[in-house]
C-alpha positions in Angstrom: -0.1 0.0 -0.2 2.9 2.5 0.8 4.2 1.5 -2.7 1.2 2.5 -4.3 1.1 5.8 -2.2 4.5 6.8 -3.2 4.1 6.0 -6.7 0.8 8.1 -7.0 2.4 10.8 -5.1 5.3 10.7 -7.6 3.2 10.7 -10.6 1.1 13.5 -9.4 4.6 15.6 -8.4 6.1 14.9 -12.3 2.5 16.0 -13.8 2.7 19.5 -11.6 6.3 20.3 -12.3 5.7 19.5 -15.8 2.4 22.1 -16.1 4.4 24.7 -13.8 7.5 24.7 -16.3 5.0 24.6 -19.3 3.2 27.7 -17.5 6.6 29.7 -16.8 7.5 29.5 -20.4 4.1 30.9 -21.6 4.4 33.9 -19.8 5.3 37.1 -21.9 8.2 39.4 -21.5 6.7 42.7 -20.7 9.5 44.4 -22.7 7.9 42.6 -25.9 4.9 44.6 -27.5 1.7 43.0 -27.5 0.1 41.5 -30.7 -3.5 42.9 -30.6 -6.2 41.3 -33.3 -7.8 44.3 -35.2 -11.5 44.6 -35.2 -13.8 46.5 -37.9 -13.5 49.5 -35.4 -9.5 49.5 -35.6 -8.4 52.1 -38.3 -6.6 50.9 -41.2 -4.1 53.1 -43.5 -4.2 53.7 -46.8 -1.8 55.8 -49.1 -2.6 56.8 -52.9 -3.3 59.3 -55.7 -6.7 60.7 -55.8 -8.5 59.7 -59.3 -11.8 61.4 -58.5 -13.9 63.4 -56.2 -17.6 63.3 -55.9 -19.3 65.1 -53.1 -17.5 63.5 -50.0 -16.4 60.6 -51.9 -12.5 60.4 -52.9 -11.8 57.4 -55.0 -8.1 56.6 -55.2 -6.3 55.1 -58.4 -6.5 51.6 -56.9 -9.9 51.7 -56.9 -10.3 52.4 -53.1 -13.1 55.1 -52.1 -13.0 56.8 -48.8 -16.1 58.7 -47.4 -14.8 62.2 -46.2 -17.3 63.3 -43.0 -18.2 67.0 -43.4 -17.1 67.3 -39.8 -13.3 66.5 -40.6 -11.1 69.4 -40.8 -8.9 68.8 -44.6 -8.6 71.4 -47.3 -11.5 70.3 -49.5 -9.9 72.4 -52.3 -6.9 70.4 -52.3 -8.5 66.9 -52.4 -8.7 66.9 -56.4 -7.4 64.5 -58.9 -3.5 63.9 -59.0 -2.9 64.8 -55.4 -1.3 62.2 -53.0 -3.2 61.7 -50.0 -2.5 59.3 -47.0 -5.6 58.3 -45.0 -6.5 56.4 -42.3 -10.0 55.0 -42.0 -12.5 52.7 -40.3 -15.0 50.1 -41.8 -18.6 51.4 -41.2 -21.6 49.3 -42.7 -19.2 48.6 -45.8 -17.9 51.9 -46.3 -14.4 53.2 -45.4 -15.2 56.2 -43.6 -11.9 58.5 -43.1 -10.6 59.4 -39.5 -7.4 61.2 -40.8 -6.5 62.6 -44.1 -2.9 63.9 -45.0 -2.4 65.8 -48.2 1.0 65.1 -49.5 2.6 68.1 -51.1 
């Protein structure tokens, strides 16, 4: 009976040390950046040349269409075909809505 108890204790001890060792290896280094999953609400970035402007919709040469909210402060007279832009946007109801626009000289 003592021999069986000793074997059970040894097995349990081995399992707990194995789990503890595995858990110790899974801890992340606080100096390393955390990888976050992007959701639909997180911003995306696009760069390109404006192909056309219709109302508040800007179409880039690659076919990307951005909706520029009227509340956004951007020089509308500089949003013209041929202008180079960098924009950040969020997907809302299947539409790319600009959250920031930078017009390159």
